C-alpha positions in Angstrom: 85.5 115.5 57.9 87.1 112.8 55.7 90.5 113.6 57.3 89.1 112.8 60.7 87.7 109.6 59.6 91.0 108.6 58.1 93.3 109.9 60.9 91.3 108.9 63.9 91.9 105.1 63.8 95.7 105.2 63.6 95.8 107.8 66.4 93.6 105.7 68.7 95.8 102.6 68.0 99.0 104.6 68.7 97.5 105.8 72.0 96.5 102.3 72.9 100.1 101.1 72.0 101.6 103.9 74.0 99.5 103.1 77.2 100.3 99.4 76.9 104.1 100.0 76.5 104.1 102.4 79.4 102.3 99.8 81.6 104.8 97.1 80.6 107.8 99.4 81.4 106.3 100.5 84.7 105.8 96.8 85.7 109.3 95.9 84.7 110.7 98.9 86.7 108.7 97.7 89.7 109.7 94.2 89.3 113.5 95.2 89.1 113.1 97.3 92.3 111.4 94.4 94.2 114.1 92.0 93.0 116.9 94.4 94.1 115.3 94.9 97.4 114.9 91.1 98.0 118.4 90.6 96.9 119.7 93.2 99.4 117.6 91.6 102.2 119.0 88.2 101.5 122.5 89.6 101.4 122.0 91.3 104.7 120.6 88.2 106.2 123.5 86.2 104.9 126.0 88.6 106.4 124.1 88.7 109.6 124.2 84.9 109.9 127.9 84.7 109.3 128.8 87.0 112.2 126.0 85.6 114.5 126.6 83.6 117.6 127.7 80.0 117.1 125.2 77.3 117.9 122.2 79.5 117.5 
């Protein structure tokens, strides 16, 4: 039982660290995807405005 008392705290802290890092990386991935999508939309709008009718 002494081994459990000694090993349990580092295991719990390691799991908490793993979940926190996973959440950070998922948030970063989502933010990069949203930024790429917004950039692509802005690029499409810019290209659409260049070839649009004059005086509109």
